[in-house]
N, C-alpha and C positions, 0 to 999 in steps of 0.2 A: 324573610328572605332566606333562600337556600344556603347562602354563604355563611349565615349565622347558626345553622344547624350543627350541633356538636356530634361528632362521630367517634365512638370508642375504637381504639386500635390496640390489638393484642401486644403485650409486652414482648413476646417472642418476635413479632413483626418489627417492633422498634429496634430490637437487638440486631436483627438481620439487616434492616434498612441502613442503620448507621454503620454496619460492617461493610456493606457493598457500595454505599453511596459516597459521593464526594463531599467531604466534610470541610473543605477549604472555604466554602461560602457561608458557613454558620458563625454567627456572633455568639458571645457568651450568653446573651439573653436567649438565643435560639437553643443553645445547649441546655440551659436551665428549664426551658419549656418542655423539651423532650424528656428530661428526667421527671418532671411533674406528670406528664401524660403517661410515661411508662409506669410510674408508680400508681396510676389510677386516681391521682388527686383531683384531676379534671380531665376533660376530653377536648381535643382540638376541634375547631370549626372546619367546615369544608373549605373556606377561604384560606385558612392557615395551612391545611394539608396541600392545597394547590401551590401555595408559596414554597412550602418545604419540598414539594416535588421538583420545582425548578431549582431550588438551592442545592438539593442533594443530587440532582440530575438523574432521578429515577422515575419510572412511569407512575402516574397518579394512581392507577389501579392497584399498585402494590400495597397501598395502605388498607385495602379492603379484602385482602387475602386472609384465609383462615390460618394458613401456615406458610412458612418460607418456601420458595421454589429455587431451583438451580437455574440461574439465568446466564451463567458463564458460557460464551459461545464455544461450540465443540472444537473449533479451530485453535483455540487457546491452548488446548492440550498438545498441539503439534508445534509449539514454539521452539525456536532453535536453542541450542545449548547455551549460547551467550545470553539468552533471555530467561534461563531457568530460574534465576534468582527472583524474578518478578512473580510473586505467588498469586496475585489477583490482578485482573485487567482493570484499567481505569474505566470510568463511565464513558469517557470520550471514545475509547477503543470499542467498547461494547456497542455504543450507539452507531459508530461507523460500520462495524460488521453487520449490525442489524439492517442498516440502510442498504448495504451492498447485497445482503441476502434477499431483500425485497426486490432489488433490480434483477438479480440472478433468477429468482422465481418467475418474474415477468418475462424475461428473455426466453427461459425454457418453455413456458406456456405458449408464448408467441411462436416459437419454433415448431411446437407440436401442432398448433392450430393451422399454421401455414404449410405444413407438410415438409419441413426441412428435415434432413437426415441427421443422425447423430454424427459428431465429429470423430472420425476414426483414430486420430492421433492422441486423443485424451486417454492417458493411462496405457499407451501402447508400448512404453519402454520401462517396465518396472526395474527397480534396482537389482543388479545381478544378472540381468539379461543383455545389457549393452555396455560397451566401453564409452569413455568420454568422447572419443573421435566419432564413433558411430552415432551417438545421440546428437552431437552437434551437427553432424551432416544431415540427419533426419529432420532436424528443426530447420536448417537452411533450406532444404527441399520444399517443405510445406510453406514456409514463409516467403520463399522466393528470394533468398539472400545469397549473394555471391560471397566468396571468401573475403573480398575487400569491400563489402557493402557500405562501410563507413567512410569510404573515399569517393569523392565526387569531383570530376574535372581535375584530377591530380592533386586535390587538396583534401586533407582530413576534415570531416565534419566536426563541428563543435559538439560537446556533450548534449546540448539542447536539441540541435538538429538531428543528431544520431538517435536520441530518445524519440523524437517525433517520427523518424523513419521507421524505427523498430516497432513503435506503437501502431503506426499505420499498417504495417505488415501483419501484426497480430489481429487487428480489427478486421482486415480483409479475410483472414483465415477463420474468423468466428470467435476469437478470444476477446472477451470484453475487458477493456483496460480503463480503469477509473483512476483519477488523480485528484488529491485534495490535501490541503494543509490544515484544515479546520473541520469541525463537525458540521456537516451540512453547509449552511450559510452563516453560522454563528461565529463571528470573528472573536468573540470572547472565549471560545473553546478551541485553542490551537492544539493540534496533534503533536505528540512528543516523539521525535525520531529516536530518542533513547529507549522508549518503550517498544516501538516497532517501526520498521522501515517499509514494510510491505506485507501483504498476505495474499494467498492464492486459495480460491474456493473451487473445488473440482465438480464438474458436471459435464456429462457427455454431450449435452446440447448447449450449455451456457457456461463454459469455464470462465472464471472471472479473476482478474488480477487488480489489486488496489495498491497504489503507490503513494507513500507519504511524501507530500510536497515539501515538508519542512527539512527533508534531507538535502544534501548538496546535489547539484545537477548530475555530477558523475556518479554519486551514490544512487540516485534515482535510476540511472541507466543500468548500473550493475544489478540493482534489485529487480528491475524488469527482466533482464536476461536470466537471473537466478530463478525467478518465479515462472518464466516460460519453461525452464527445464522441469519444474515441479508439475506443470500441466502435462507434459509428456510422460513423466514418471507416474502421474496419477496420485500424488500425495499432497493433501492439503497442508498448509504451513502458515505460521505467523513468523515473519522473518525479522530478526534483529541481530543478524550475524554481520560480519564483514569478511572480506576475502582474506584479510590478514589474521583472522581468528582460526586457530587450528582445531576444527571440529572433528570429533571421532565418529559421529553418526554417519553411517554409509550414505544415506540419502543426501545429507548436507555436503559431504565430500564430493559426491557426484555432481550435484547441482552447482556448487561453487566452481568446480573444474569446468563444467560445460559453459557456464556464464563467461568464464575467463577465455575459453576457446572461441566463443562467439565474438567476443569483443577484442581479443588479442590472439589471433590464431598462432599456435606455437611455431609453425614454419616461418611465418612473417616476423614474429618476435625474434627468433634466433638469428634470422638474417640481419635485421636491423641492429641487434645488439652487437653482432660481430663487426658490423660497419663502424659502430661507435668505438669499439675496442681498437680497431685498426687505426682510427683517428686519434688514438691515445687519450680518449676521454675517460676520466675515472668513473667509478660506479655511480656516485650521487648525481654527477652531471649526465651520465648516460640515462639514468632513470628520468631526469628532468626532460631530456631531449625526446625520449620515447613517449612520455606522457603528452607531448604535443602532437605526436603522430598517431596515437591511438586515443579513442574517446573515453579514457579511464583516468583515475587518479594516479598520482605517483606511488601511493601505497600498493595499488593493484599491480602496477609495473614492477615494483620492488618485490612483491610476493612471487610474481612470475619468475623473476631473476633468482630469487632464493630457492624456489622449487627446482630450478635448473642448475643449482649450485654455481651460479655466476657471481653472487655476492655472499658475504659472510652474514651470519646472524646478527652480529653487532652493527654492520652497515645497514642492514634491513631495519633493525629496531630504531636506529637513529632517524631514518626516513619516516617511520611510523610516528615517532614522537613529534617530529617537526610538523607533520601533516595535522596531527591532533591540535597542536597549538594554533596553527593557521585556521583550522575549522572553528575553534573557539572564538577567534577574533571575527570571523565571517558571520557567525551566528548572532553576534551582538550588533552588527552593523545595520540591520534592518533592511527595508526595501519598500518600493512603491507599490500601491495596490493595483494600478493599471485600470483599463476599461472593465467595468463590471461584467458586461455581456461576453466579452472575449474571455475573461477569466472564468466565467461560469461555464461556457461551452467547452473550454479547455479541460475542465474537470471531468466532463462526461465523454463516454465512448461514442464516437460519431455514428457507427453502425446502429448502436442502441437508439440514439436520437432519431435516426432516419426510420427505423422500424417502429418506434413509438409514434412518430408523427403520422406514418402510414396507417397504423392501427387506429389512431384517433379519427383520422379522416374517413376510415371505413366503418366506424361505429363499433369496433370491437373493444376499444378501451375508452373509458370516459375521460373527459377533460380533468375531472377531479383527481383521477388516478394518475394521469400524466403529470399534473402539478405536484402530487405527493412524491412521485418517483424522482422528479428532477428538482425538487425544492423550489418550485416557481409558483406563479399564479397567472391569472387571466391576462395580466398586462405583460409580465416578463417572459412567459413561455414562447409567444410568437417571436419576440426579439432575440431570444436565445437561438431559435431556429434560423432567423435571418442572419445572425452573426456567424453561424456555422456555414451558411451558404456563401457569405461574403469571403470567408477564409478559403473556401473550396474553389473560388473562381480565380 
């Protein structure tokens, strides 16, 4: 049997694989086996290598390389300042980026095959060429957003509804927006919002934004607005910043400020803050009131107030600390899984799904490729499309 065939693996490959792999799933016996194989006392079987591939979360083919390769995604080099202490990406992050790159490659190829033109706004506003107000206005024009786009029928949208609205505008403009809190469909591999909140992959035909669903609802919305700015700037990024973090990188300063301007326009914010002051509301209460009027967290409101010298640094830090304690409690409270197909289609960009379905029906993309790109199969793929159709009606 092929599974019992023993395969020699170079010691340098073992050193590399245990350096880049996820060691959490290894038992003491596994560790001892690796040491024996590394020392050349015996060789692993194909079946053992297959098992270790799953445990270490690395591709099976890595064991057969002659020498190590660099498999860290290029976007990892563009992580935000707050993320600089993370010296290597997790396998969960690497696999997620790999999955998104495959989708981006397909969308780009589909655009070229169907004669779509490149998107002129991608990279149209490099750092140093635009002000915050100019860039925010350019984004509003392309996405069809009014200054008060997050207000409907006189009421502010929830963070969830505001996210759906902004995401829909991005999709209509040609920006692919993906959302997930796990690696693919593997519920045993949750993504970590402490490692990354979002990332942006730049392409003139298929710009892609990925949002980590394990972040808070308002955090997801701010990350989306931030990454939208990155698309216009034309700079890839792995985002683990927050608006309250004082970044010195020019691109991050710009994108954070643009995100804030899209979600809390300065003119509207100043007006509402002055109303609160006239009503003799103190700073913490004013922050709480405005957080109900804009689809952002109290921390983002407080940062806006701090930047405008409306609150003190001490008041601001107190609000940040309180918010962190609240978020820690929320993270441990858990949540329901919901309908599988609704959850599945909500992870995927709707325009991407529509184009993929059309390509399959026209014979340009195989069903196997469609299943691979969507993490589905012959049974689930049609139901995902049906779920999307039901939500659109």
